[in-house]
Phi, psi and omega in degrees: 000133177294148180248124183244149173215117184224154182282321179231118185222065188275349196270329177220152168296153176314132172299161183298130176068017170253119184257127178247138174203174184277141179267130171098030187283339181264144177236086177287176179296130179288148181244064174299147177225129178264123191206183175243142166249150181266115173258170175292133169270094181293121176292344178076014182252008187078002176284154175281148177315146177297135181286158176262131183269119182244112176253184175305311185235359178223140166250126179247118175232103176250025178286124184298137179249164171225129180285131183225122184292131177222165172250117175264114184271141179282131179273357191296128182095344182225029179304327188286351175294335190253129171233159176312315185280336188262323183235354183083004166207166191206128175264142169211166183254117185217122182262117179274151172290335180273132187242327189267323180053050184235011182225111184295326182293320177293324181296314180285324187267345182234322183282315186302309178300328180290315178291328174295316175300322178292315178299317177300317182290316186290321192262334187084001175307141183267350182217125182223130186223112174284123189244352177193165178203160180216128175258132181229122179226001184265179182287159181292343181269023191290337174302327184282359195265357172072217186308140180062029176284348174300323179294349176241026180314125180235200181292155180253099185270056175220132179294125183202168164227136193296335174225134169278176185298319176289321178300330179291322177295320179294330178291317182300311183295334181285316188267340177232053190291332180285340189238002192301320188294320185282327176290328177290351165289339178260171172291137178211157187217170159237123182228137172265145171238112186254136186221132165294142172268333173225150174315131191269129170233303186279131177052063173291167186250129178258144176239143189252145174296115177318313184292343179273357183240095180292163177301329182297337182278000185252138179229130181284144184228128176276149168243125188247150168274181182302339186263005179091356183280137183288122182262326182197174173220130182243177167250133163261171191221136181276151182282159182199126184291344184279354182293136186247114179250155185214154176203163172261115181291138184041060176294133180262166170302337176268003179246098187255159179229129172268125187242121176283121171263335176198146172216128177300326176303139182251355195251018182215182180296122184264326190203144179231113179307160179211159185190128172285149188211157182276125169261113188300346175294339178247113195272022176089011183258013181266357177091167180292142178296138182238119180212162173227146178226142169241151184242136183218146169269130184236131179232144180249000000 
């Protein structure tokens, strides 16, 4: 049975054999990182960002970026300070029964239900549906590998949010087409659950405090298939020195982060940008980062 440790679980009591307690009670030395993140390079002429082309075996992303220096703060020892509603992301400790993430059938049949149970337990949502997942084991330059680069999918060193507000509605209508109008009358969300497969040194994942990222910094970006048909819509992000970035140093497979991509509630954190980044302490000799993320619809 999976084991969970989370800071705030006020909505429902811990499920059977899931033990809840505070994460981050010890405050070791922090490992803050000064680095650069790749933001969208807005041409300033009002044109939309270049779309991403997503084929069966190849992803093409030629949108121009600008490197912008930031400090990414290590949350170690203060993980419990960050919640989905206050910041748009939340760390918790959860041991999965799945360790390798190299078998699609096991991921869908065993890890999906495990992730849904964890998300339901943390959020109190009455309905959770994992609709997609990505395993990443390739280099950060995987977009440049050309044909069949999907097989070498690696970290995404571009500041982004997986769904724009309109993109979130597209997801809801795709997976619950008969119910979407009724469900949109309720509070609903899209949340990613991101987990290292091995302890992270190379290309850790940074998440931004939702409150520090104004709406004006977001630009909707289309994702198209090979025929040019629109598949999805995401946010790309303009640089801003006000953005506050965080990560968990040497994040282990039992330390997961929940990232809010969308929330229909408007009086709390609605979305949190994310981006893989280079830690200068590791010179590229650590091997490719290995991680898995599942994407889920939640309804209250």
